[in-house]
C-alpha positions as CSV (number, residue, x, y, z in Angstrom):
1,M,0.0,0.0,0.0
2,A,2.9,2.3,0.7
3,N,3.7,2.5,-3.1
4,T,0.1,3.7,-4.0
5,S,-0.2,7.4,-4.2
6,K,-3.0,9.4,-2.6
7,V,-5.4,10.9,-5.1
8,D,-8.5,13.0,-4.9
9,L,-10.8,10.6,-6.8
10,V,-10.8,6.9,-7.7
11,G,-13.3,5.7,-10.2
12,V,-14.2,2.0,-10.7
13,G,-16.5,1.2,-13.6
14,L,-17.1,1.4,-17.3
15,N,-15.1,2.8,-20.2
16,A,-16.3,2.6,-23.8
17,T,-15.2,3.5,-27.3
18,D,-17.9,5.6,-28.9
19,T,-18.6,5.8,-32.6
20,V,-20.7,9.0,-32.8
21,I,-22.9,9.2,-35.9
22,P,-24.6,12.5,-36.7
23,L,-28.0,12.2,-38.4
24,P,-30.4,14.7,-39.9
25,H,-33.2,12.8,-38.1
26,F,-33.7,9.6,-36.2
27,P,-34.4,6.9,-38.8
28,A,-37.8,5.4,-39.2
29,A,-38.1,1.6,-39.4
30,G,-37.2,0.4,-42.9
31,S,-35.7,3.7,-44.0
32,K,-32.3,4.7,-45.3
33,V,-30.6,7.8,-43.8
34,E,-27.4,9.3,-45.1
35,F,-24.9,10.5,-42.5
36,G,-21.6,12.5,-42.6
37,A,-18.3,11.5,-41.1
38,A,-18.5,9.4,-37.9
39,K,-16.1,10.1,-35.0
40,I,-14.5,7.4,-32.9
41,L,-14.0,8.9,-29.4
42,P,-13.3,7.6,-25.8
43,G,-16.3,7.5,-23.4
44,G,-17.9,5.4,-20.7
45,Q,-19.6,6.5,-17.5
46,V,-17.0,6.4,-14.8
47,A,-14.0,6.9,-17.2
48,S,-15.5,10.2,-18.5
49,T,-16.3,11.4,-15.0
50,V,-12.7,10.7,-13.9
51,V,-11.2,12.5,-16.9
52,A,-13.4,15.6,-16.3
53,C,-12.2,15.8,-12.7
54,Q,-8.6,15.5,-13.8
55,H,-9.1,18.3,-16.3
56,W,-10.3,20.5,-13.4
57,G,-7.2,20.0,-11.4
58,L,-8.1,17.0,-9.2
59,S,-5.7,14.0,-9.0
60,T,-7.5,10.9,-10.2
61,R,-7.2,7.1,-10.5
62,Y,-9.3,4.9,-12.8
63,V,-9.8,1.1,-12.6
64,G,-11.5,-0.8,-15.4
65,K,-11.1,-3.5,-18.0
66,I,-10.3,-3.3,-21.7
67,G,-9.7,-5.7,-24.6
68,D,-6.5,-6.0,-26.6
69,D,-7.6,-4.1,-29.6
70,S,-7.1,-0.6,-31.1
71,A,-9.8,0.7,-28.9
72,A,-7.8,-0.3,-25.8
73,D,-4.9,1.7,-27.3
74,L,-7.2,4.7,-27.6
75,H,-8.0,4.5,-23.9
76,R,-4.4,4.1,-22.8
77,T,-3.4,7.1,-24.9
78,E,-6.2,9.2,-23.6
79,F,-5.6,8.4,-19.9
80,T,-1.9,9.1,-20.4
81,R,-2.6,12.4,-22.2
82,T,-5.0,13.7,-19.5
83,G,-2.8,12.6,-16.6
84,V,-5.1,10.0,-15.1
85,E,-3.5,7.1,-13.1
86,A,-5.1,4.2,-15.0
87,H,-5.2,0.6,-13.9
88,L,-6.4,-1.0,-17.1
89,L,-6.9,-4.8,-16.8
90,T,-6.4,-6.3,-20.3
91,V,-8.5,-9.3,-21.5
92,P,-6.6,-11.1,-24.3
93,G,-8.6,-12.0,-27.4
94,C,-11.5,-9.7,-26.4
95,A,-12.8,-6.5,-28.0
96,S,-13.2,-3.5,-25.8
97,Q,-16.7,-2.2,-25.0
98,Q,-18.1,-0.4,-28.0
99,S,-21.0,2.0,-28.4
100,F,-22.6,3.3,-31.5
101,I,-24.3,6.7,-30.8
102,L,-26.8,8.2,-33.1
103,V,-27.2,11.9,-32.7
104,D,-30.1,13.7,-34.3
105,R,-30.4,17.3,-35.4
106,E,-31.4,18.5,-31.9
107,G,-28.3,16.8,-30.4
108,E,-30.3,14.0,-28.7
109,R,-28.4,10.8,-28.7
110,T,-29.5,7.1,-28.9
111,V,-27.0,4.6,-27.7
112,L,-26.4,1.0,-29.0
113,H,-23.7,-0.7,-27.0
114,R,-21.9,-4.1,-27.0
115,H,-20.3,-5.5,-23.9
116,D,-18.4,-8.8,-23.8
117,D,-18.9,-10.7,-20.5
118,A,-15.2,-11.2,-20.4
119,L,-14.8,-7.5,-19.7
120,S,-16.7,-7.8,-16.4
121,L,-14.8,-6.5,-13.5
122,H,-14.7,-9.0,-10.6
123,P,-14.0,-8.4,-6.9
124,G,-10.8,-10.4,-7.3
125,D,-9.6,-7.9,-9.9
126,L,-9.5,-5.0,-7.3
127,K,-6.7,-4.0,-4.9
128,R,-7.7,-2.4,-1.7
129,E,-4.9,0.2,-1.9
130,W,-6.3,1.6,-5.1
131,I,-9.5,2.4,-3.3
132,V,-8.6,3.6,0.2
133,N,-5.8,5.9,-1.0
134,A,-8.4,8.4,-2.3
135,R,-10.6,11.2,-1.0
136,A,-13.7,9.9,-2.8
137,L,-14.8,6.8,-4.7
138,H,-17.1,6.9,-7.8
139,V,-18.8,3.8,-9.2
140,D,-21.5,2.7,-11.6
141,G,-23.5,-0.4,-11.1
142,W,-22.6,-2.4,-14.1
143,D,-20.2,-4.8,-12.4
144,T,-22.2,-4.7,-9.2
145,A,-20.1,-7.1,-7.0
146,A,-16.9,-5.3,-7.7
147,A,-18.5,-1.9,-7.1
148,T,-19.9,-3.2,-3.8
149,L,-16.5,-4.4,-2.6
150,A,-14.9,-1.1,-3.6
151,A,-17.6,0.8,-1.8
152,T,-17.3,-1.4,1.3
153,W,-13.5,-0.7,1.5
154,A,-14.2,3.0,1.0
155,R,-16.8,3.0,3.8
156,E,-14.4,1.3,6.1
157,A,-11.8,3.9,5.4
158,G,-14.3,6.8,5.9
159,I,-14.2,7.7,2.2
160,P,-17.4,9.1,0.6
161,V,-18.9,7.0,-2.2
162,I,-20.7,8.5,-5.2
163,A,-22.8,6.3,-7.6
164,D,-24.1,6.8,-11.1
165,L,-26.9,4.2,-11.6
166,D,-29.4,3.9,-14.4
167,E,-30.4,0.2,-14.3
168,I,-31.5,-2.1,-11.5
169,Y,-28.7,-4.6,-11.8
170,P,-28.8,-7.9,-9.8
171,G,-27.5,-7.2,-6.3
172,V,-27.7,-3.4,-6.7
173,E,-29.5,-3.0,-3.4
174,D,-26.4,-4.3,-1.6
175,L,-24.4,-1.7,-3.4
176,I,-26.8,1.1,-2.7
177,E,-26.4,0.4,1.1
178,K,-22.8,1.5,0.7
179,I,-23.5,4.7,-1.3
180,D,-23.3,8.2,0.3
181,Y,-24.3,10.2,-2.7
182,L,-26.7,8.3,-5.0
183,I,-27.3,10.3,-8.2
184,V,-29.4,8.2,-10.6
185,S,-31.3,8.5,-13.9
186,R,-34.8,10.0,-13.9
187,D,-36.9,6.8,-13.7
188,F,-34.5,4.8,-11.4
189,P,-36.1,5.8,-8.1
190,S,-39.6,5.0,-9.1
191,R,-38.7,1.7,-10.5
192,L,-36.6,0.7,-7.5
193,M,-39.1,1.9,-4.9
194,H,-42.3,1.0,-6.9
195,E,-43.5,4.6,-6.4
196,P,-44.6,6.7,-9.4
197,D,-44.1,10.1,-7.8
198,L,-40.4,11.0,-8.1
199,E,-40.2,13.2,-5.0
200,T,-41.7,10.5,-2.8
201,A,-39.5,7.9,-4.4
202,L,-36.3,9.9,-3.6
203,R,-37.4,10.4,0.0
204,R,-38.2,6.7,0.4
205,M,-34.9,5.6,-1.2
206,Q,-32.9,7.8,1.1
207,G,-34.9,6.6,4.1
208,R,-34.5,3.0,3.2
209,F,-30.8,2.9,2.3
210,G,-29.5,5.8,4.5
211,S,-27.7,7.7,1.8
212,K,-26.7,11.3,2.6
213,L,-28.2,12.3,-0.7
214,T,-30.5,10.8,-3.3
215,A,-30.9,12.6,-6.5
216,A,-32.3,12.1,-10.0
217,T,-30.9,13.9,-13.1
218,L,-33.7,15.1,-15.4
219,G,-32.1,16.0,-18.7
220,H,-33.1,19.6,-19.8
221,E,-35.2,19.8,-16.6
222,G,-32.1,19.8,-14.3
223,V,-31.8,17.7,-11.1
224,L,-33.9,17.0,-8.1
225,A,-32.2,16.0,-4.8
226,W,-33.3,15.0,-1.3
227,D,-30.8,15.2,1.6
228,G,-33.0,13.7,4.3
229,K,-34.4,17.1,5.4
230,N,-34.7,19.3,2.4
231,L,-35.6,19.0,-1.3
232,H,-33.2,20.7,-3.6
233,Y,-33.8,21.6,-7.2
234,S,-31.4,23.0,-9.8
235,S,-32.6,23.8,-13.3
236,A,-30.7,23.1,-16.4
237,Y,-28.9,25.7,-18.5
238,R,-29.8,26.7,-22.1
239,V,-27.0,26.1,-24.5
240,S,-26.6,25.4,-28.2
241,V,-26.7,21.6,-28.1
242,A,-24.5,19.5,-30.4
243,D,-24.6,16.1,-28.6
244,T,-26.1,15.1,-25.2
245,T,-23.7,12.1,-24.9
246,G,-21.9,12.2,-21.6
247,A,-24.0,14.9,-20.0
248,G,-24.8,12.7,-17.0
249,D,-21.1,11.7,-16.7
250,I,-20.0,15.3,-16.6
251,F,-22.8,16.2,-14.2
252,H,-21.4,13.6,-11.8
253,A,-17.9,15.0,-12.3
254,G,-19.2,18.5,-11.4
255,F,-20.9,17.2,-8.3
256,I,-17.8,15.4,-7.2
257,F,-15.6,18.5,-7.8
258,G,-17.9,20.6,-5.7
259,L,-18.1,18.0,-3.0
260,L,-14.3,17.8,-2.7
261,K,-14.1,21.6,-2.7
262,G,-16.5,21.6,0.3
263,W,-19.1,23.7,-1.5
264,P,-22.7,23.9,-0.2
265,L,-25.0,21.4,-1.9
266,D,-26.9,24.0,-4.0
267,R,-23.7,25.3,-5.5
268,Q,-22.6,21.7,-6.2
269,L,-25.8,21.0,-8.1
270,D,-25.7,24.3,-10.0
271,F,-22.1,23.8,-11.0
272,A,-22.8,20.3,-12.1
273,C,-25.7,21.4,-14.3
274,A,-23.6,24.0,-15.9
275,A,-20.7,21.6,-16.6
276,A,-23.1,19.1,-18.1
277,A,-24.7,21.7,-20.3
278,L,-21.4,23.0,-21.7
279,N,-20.4,19.4,-22.4
280,C,-23.4,19.2,-24.7
281,T,-22.1,22.0,-26.9
282,A,-19.5,19.6,-28.6
283,V,-19.6,16.1,-30.0
284,G,-18.7,13.2,-27.8
285,A,-18.9,12.1,-24.1
286,R,-16.0,14.4,-23.3
287,G,-16.1,16.8,-26.2
288,G,-17.3,19.8,-24.2
289,I,-15.5,19.5,-20.9
290,K,-14.7,23.2,-20.2
291,D,-12.4,24.9,-17.7
292,V,-13.7,25.7,-14.3
293,D,-13.8,29.5,-15.0
294,E,-16.0,29.0,-18.0
295,I,-18.4,26.7,-16.1
296,E,-18.6,29.2,-13.3
297,R,-19.2,32.0,-15.8
298,L,-22.2,30.2,-17.1
299,T,-23.6,29.9,-13.6
300,V,-23.5,33.7,-13.4
301,T,-24.5,34.8,-16.9
302,G,-26.4,31.8,-18.3
303,T,-30.1,31.3,-18.8
304,H,-32.1,28.3,-17.6
305,Y,-34.8,26.1,-19.0
306,P,-38.2,26.6,-17.4
307,S,-38.4,24.9,-14.0
308,D,-42.1,24.8,-13.2
309,S,-42.3,21.0,-13.0
310,Y,-39.9,20.5,-10.1
311,A,-38.7,23.7,-8.7
312,P,-40.1,24.5,-5.2
313,A,-40.9,28.0,-4.2
314,S,-37.4,28.6,-3.0
315,D,-34.0,26.9,-3.9
316,S,-34.7,24.3,-1.1
317,V,-37.7,23.4,0.9
318,S,-38.3,21.2,4.0
319,L,-40.8,18.4,3.5
């Protein structure tokens, strides 16, 4: 353990190679649609979050699996270029995770992905020193058992755990019990708690699992969060959208950045919304990662989408 450096953030989870295909419109069944040049870019939930935090000056570590193809070379090169300490476990004879992303004229993306089971990260692949020598841990739920072990080690070491979940994977409830900041996709709380009302589902999820915060990202409607006492809402920023790929990943990065800076929750959420919005102004999961100064400028000068659906009368309200 003595040889493992201390970092601000360690991420355990997915990486992907994204082939981004711009389209004039989403194709109808049986149709033919002409597209321009496709771009092959690095992506993946946790990997993109880690890279964004590194870009903003945090020291980071990433743990994940790759194949032994040209896509794996792309990831190695990108982690080296950005300065991320990457522990990439290579699977011989296996293709790295791949996504085809269709982006329509409005910038909305549709993702088709391929994941070889051989790329699954297992508990035995992890080293405890990678996890406990960090100020925060970020996981997704894809390889649930490995994420749960990492979160367990982090909890034992007093390290906050942040999760980005969008599916109810087998064993995910065991993982959630170890999560401090649970920031999920819009429909996840209602599906998990069997409660159609989002606000009620967030409160029940926090009460059941004991997280410090439960939150749902809502796309252009922003984010809704419950901290056990108060409901917090931050509306999304209006920008010229080129591609929504990676918006959630960069939102999580913005939240983690603010958390490690010790900011108040409302500022964390607002900064995360601004970072996610700006990322949508360029193509790719990491195409629009901007500098901190530019993100903070948007929080001061930017305009928001209407927030009537979720915003309480004030920035936060007790329920």
